[in-house]
C-alpha positions, -999 to +999 in steps of 0.1 A: +000-002-004+015+033-011-002+073-010-012+068-041-035+040-034-053+061-004-089+074-020-089+104-009-073+120+020-052+141+008-048+168+031-037+141+054-009+124+031+001+157+027+003+167+058+023+129+070+049+136+041+058+172+053+065+159+091+084+133+075+104+155+058+107+175+085+118+153+115+086+159+134+064+130+132+046+127+169+054+095+186+020+086+190-006+093+165-046+084+164-064+081+131-102+086+134-128+087+111-157+069+094-152+036+088-146+028+050-119+058+048-083+043+046-074+051+080-053+012+080-041+017+046-028+050+051-012+040+087+006+011+062+020+037+034+031+061+065+047+035+076+062+022+043+073+058+035+091+064+070+107+031+062+118+037+030+154+042+022+152+055-010+127+085-006+145+110-006+120+140-008+098+127-033+058+125-020+057+085-022+079+054-010+099+041-038+087+009-045+123-006-048+144-008-024+152-034+004+128-018+031+102-015+002+102-051-008+095-062+027+068-038+030+051-056-002+049-085+021+045-067+052+077-088+069+097-054+077+111-061+106+109-027+122+070-029+117+047-044+139+006-048+142-018-051+168-055-060+157-081-075+175-086-114+178-107-141+193-089-155+226-078-193+216-055-201+242-063-229+269-039-213+293-053-187+323-020-171+323-019-161+282-040-152+262-043-152+222-023-122+207-022-107+173+011-124+162-006-160+166-026-144+137-005-126+117-003-151+086-041-148+083-038-107+088-014-105+067-030-125+038-062-100+046-047-069+040-026-081+009-057-098-010-084-070-001-067-040+013-099-023+025-116-044+045-139-038+078-148-054+115-169-082+104-148-095+075-126-096+096-139-114+124-151-135+091-114-144+087-110-157+119-143-179+119-153-158+151-187-173+147-208-155+175-177-150+196-165-110+207-126-104+197-103-079+216-072-068+224-060-086+253-035-074+282-007-101+277-007-082+237+007-052+263+036-070+273+040-085+234+044-049+221+065-039+253+093-062+243+090-058+204+098-024+211+124-029+242+146-040+215+169-020+189+156-015+159+163-043+128+175-022+101+188+013+126+155+033+114+121+039+133+103+012+151+062+015+141+038+001+165+001-002+142-024-010+162-056-015+146-093-004+162-071+007+190-110+007+210-113-031+212-079-030+239-096-041+273-092-021+297-058-040+314-043-035+284-050+002+274-040+011+313-003-010+311+005+009+273+001+043+294+036+053+302+045+036+269+027+062+246+035+090+270+074+084+265+084+059+242+116+042+235+134+063+210+126+060+173+095+044+179+059+056+163+029+044+173+001+047+153-041+042+165-069+036+139-106+036+155-142+047+139-149+049+179-126+074+203-154+080+220-149+042+233-112+048+244-101+059+276-093+098+279-060+088+290-054+072+255-068+102+235-048+126+255-013+107+251-020+109+210-017+133+187-053+129+169-057+130+130-096+130+114-102+111+085-130+127+064-156+110+041-144+100+004-160+129-020-181+112-041-161+121-076-132+101-062-155+076-059-169+072-091-133+080-107-125+048-089-149+030-102-151+037-134-110+034-138-090+001-145-100-029-121-140-017-121-148+001-153-179+002-143-198+029-169-210+065-154-243+059-141-234+027-124-205+045-110-229+074-100-253+054-081-230+035-064-210+064-049-238+080-037-251+050-019-215+048+000-219+079+021-182+085+018-170+053+025-147+030-003-157-001+022-195+007+015-190+013-026-175-021-027-201-039-006-226-022-026-210-028-060-210-072-050-251-063-041-254-045-074-239-079-090-264-100-074-292-072-077-318-095-101-312-128-076-321-103-045-349-084-068-371-115-072-363-132-036-375-098-025-405-094-041-416-125-034-411-116+003-431-086-006-455-104-021-469-135+002-463-115+030-488-089+014-511-124+006-504-139+043-492-170+025-473-190+052-466-223+035-447-205+005-431-180+033-419-207+048-404-222+016-389-186+006-372-185+045-361-225+041-344-214+004-329-180+021-316-201+042-295-223+019-272-195+012-243-184+030-241-161+056-222-135+037-249-135+009-277-134+034-257-102+050-259-086+014-293-099+009-307-079+040-289-052+033-306-049-001-336-052+011-333-024+037-320+001+005-349-010-013-373-005+016-357+034+017-360+039-021-392+030-022-404+051+006-386+080-012-408+068-043-438+081-024-422+122-021-422+119-062-390+135-064-371+108-088-339+123-087-332+112-053-341+076-063-313+053-070-327+019-085-325-002-120-357-001-144-365-036-133-367-022-094-383+008-108-410-011-126-416-032-093-415+002-073-447+015-092-471-004-073-454-017-046-440+018-031-473+034-019-473+002+009-439+016+023-451+045+045-445+065+073-467+040+096-443+009+091-409+024+074-391+023+108-409-009+116-397-030+081-362-011+083-356-021+121-374-057+116-344-059+087-314-044+105-324-066+135-322-102+113-289-086+101-280-087+135-290-116+140-273-135+109-241-123+122-245-138+154-247-171+139-284-175+152-302-200+128-308-186+099-343-205+095-356-194+118-343-158+113-357-153+084-394-171+087-396-147+118-384-116+094-413-131+071-442-130+098-431-095+114-430-087+077-470-098+073-479-074+103-463-043+090-478-046+055-509-039+067-503-011+080 
């Protein structure tokens, strides 16, 4: 990951490059902002830049020095990662630490580049277990940073989703964050700084990441690797709300939209007709898909409910639907109104949460269909 690979955040990048060239990089940085705005990616690109041996006064890493070659595989000995993990240790004295999952982490970062917390949990096969950064991690961090830099430059510690540090771990790192060993730089990233200890926040220099402008998301979607047409790119950029992660998720849903639309229409028509036996078959069929597919389907349903509610205001410039979706919405939109919009959205959101928590999917989707019956009559 290079600065050139980051979508948006030019102001942040220029600030980081300026500090690096002036030798005034703070010893503890906090990257914060909405999910999908490139905090982790910028942290890795900045680490590459700091460790690069041949950048001179350039605004990005050289890409060919020994340091950059190691960074290509995220195996630079002076770059360390900390991230939430599932405790798989059977020892009462030692919990799982990031190094135990470093192979999975590298694969995830190198393969996806941009990914969210739920995707990471899926990579860990977390099921309904909670991921955290445990107190044993602080011991590992202190041990690594007590050693001299292997290559004679900076030692960099990136802590992803720093709000997941449990209180013992966070408290153990306070002195280290305040007075780190010479040449050590901490980069903490979080979507929710309000969940972090104030004592941690006060020891870091905060850098806020803004939502990515729609035009930059459109530009990336119409360029190499995606090559979408302008209309589709504009639609996805609008729905992404400034998050590249959401744009990628929406793109995935967009490719499945014909299949999802068919299942959505079945749900609404069968629910309106109170056809319980058919709804049971519908729920069983949906339950046969994988959990990630089910989550994308529920996200699609929520989008369709929003779009149909907006249809009632007769402002087509606010709607982003395919021609097939629009044809269905002509008759369906009046059934989504102020009496049931909140109930429908809450029901779909609850179902998505249950799927994420590994609840029996047949039960989740049949329960969803029963609640939809009641809501469609309001």
